[in-house]
C-alpha positions as CSV (number, residue, x, y, z in Angstrom):
1,M,220.7,-111.6,71.4
2,W,223.7,-113.9,72.0
3,V,223.1,-117.5,71.0
4,F,225.6,-120.2,72.0
5,T,225.1,-123.4,70.0
6,K,227.2,-126.6,69.3
7,H,228.1,-124.9,66.1
8,G,229.4,-121.6,67.5
9,L,228.5,-118.2,69.0
10,L,226.1,-115.9,67.2
11,S,225.1,-112.3,67.9
12,I,221.7,-111.6,66.4
13,V,220.3,-108.1,66.1
14,E,217.7,-106.2,64.1
15,N,218.7,-105.0,60.7
16,A,218.1,-101.3,60.8
17,N,217.8,-101.2,57.0
18,D,215.2,-104.0,56.6
19,K,212.9,-104.9,59.5
20,K,212.0,-108.3,57.8
21,T,215.6,-109.5,58.2
22,L,218.1,-109.9,61.1
23,L,221.8,-109.2,61.2
24,V,223.5,-112.4,62.2
25,R,227.1,-111.8,63.4
26,A,229.9,-114.0,64.4
27,R,233.6,-113.9,65.4
28,Q,234.4,-116.7,62.9
29,C,232.8,-117.3,59.5
30,H,232.0,-121.0,60.2
31,H,229.9,-120.1,63.2
32,I,227.3,-118.7,60.8
33,T,227.8,-121.2,58.0
34,D,227.7,-124.2,60.4
35,N,224.6,-122.9,62.2
36,F,222.8,-122.1,58.9
37,K,224.3,-124.9,56.8
38,G,221.1,-125.7,55.0
39,Y,220.7,-122.1,53.9
40,M,224.0,-121.5,52.3
41,P,225.2,-120.1,49.9
42,K,222.2,-117.7,49.9
43,Y,223.1,-116.2,53.3
44,L,226.9,-116.5,52.9
45,P,228.6,-114.2,55.5
46,K,230.5,-111.1,54.4
47,Y,233.8,-110.2,56.0
48,S,233.8,-106.8,57.8
49,P,237.2,-106.3,59.4
50,D,236.4,-102.9,60.7
51,R,233.4,-104.1,62.8
52,D,233.4,-105.7,66.2
53,Y,232.0,-109.0,64.7
54,H,234.0,-109.6,61.5
55,W,231.5,-111.9,59.9
56,R,228.0,-110.8,59.1
57,S,225.0,-112.2,57.2
58,V,221.6,-110.6,56.6
59,I,219.0,-113.4,57.1
60,D,215.2,-113.3,56.9
61,K,213.6,-113.3,60.4
62,E,211.5,-116.3,59.5
63,I,214.6,-118.3,58.5
64,V,216.4,-117.4,61.7
65,A,213.4,-118.3,63.8
66,K,213.0,-121.6,61.9
67,R,216.7,-122.5,62.3
68,L,216.8,-121.7,66.0
69,T,213.8,-123.9,66.5
70,E,215.6,-126.7,64.6
71,I,218.7,-126.3,66.7
72,I,216.6,-126.6,69.9
73,L,215.0,-129.8,68.5
74,E,218.4,-131.2,67.7
75,I,219.6,-131.1,71.3
76,D,221.1,-134.5,72.0
77,Y,223.4,-133.9,75.0
78,P,223.0,-133.9,78.8
79,N,225.8,-131.3,79.3
80,F,226.1,-128.4,76.8
81,K,229.8,-127.5,77.5
82,N,230.8,-131.1,76.9
83,S,229.0,-131.2,73.5
84,V,231.2,-128.6,71.8
85,D,234.8,-128.7,70.4
86,S,237.7,-127.7,72.6
87,D,238.0,-124.1,71.3
88,L,234.3,-123.5,72.0
89,K,234.5,-125.3,75.3
90,T,237.2,-122.9,76.5
91,V,235.2,-119.8,75.6
92,Y,231.8,-121.2,76.7
93,G,233.4,-122.3,80.0
94,E,234.7,-118.8,80.6
95,V,231.3,-117.2,79.9
96,W,229.7,-119.9,82.2
97,G,232.2,-118.9,85.0
98,V,231.6,-115.2,84.6
99,A,227.8,-115.7,84.6
100,M,228.1,-117.4,88.0
101,A,228.3,-113.9,89.4
102,L,224.5,-113.6,88.7
103,Q,224.0,-116.4,91.2
104,K,226.2,-115.0,94.0
105,D,224.8,-113.4,97.1
106,K,224.9,-109.7,96.1
107,Y,223.3,-110.4,92.7
108,A,220.9,-113.2,93.6
109,R,217.2,-112.3,94.1
110,V,214.7,-114.5,95.7
111,T,211.4,-114.3,94.0
112,I,208.2,-115.7,95.3
113,V,206.1,-116.8,92.3
114,N,202.4,-116.6,92.6
115,I,200.6,-119.0,90.3
116,D,197.7,-116.5,90.0
117,D,200.1,-114.1,88.2
118,F,200.1,-116.5,85.2
119,E,196.4,-116.9,84.7
């Protein structure tokens, strides 16, 4: 799962070696440390230069869930892209632009929602 926050971009996947933890990965070390500031140094990222994400931290699933909930509750902006620093804004803006393709005619799908489907 990719998670874009004010503090950086995270890629969070299962830890194949321990199902009680998740592998939190990032392109920059501070994206992990800033997002999990209250949980350092226990989950300090390790540098893995041969991997696609150079920074990795194994974090308990419960801690990741708790922190993501806290990040959601900390939302204090009306426009996400304008809430981040200039480096993140450039990257997030590019992702936002590419994702617009999902809304274009050949990708868009009209779905009629029936309220009975949710009961």
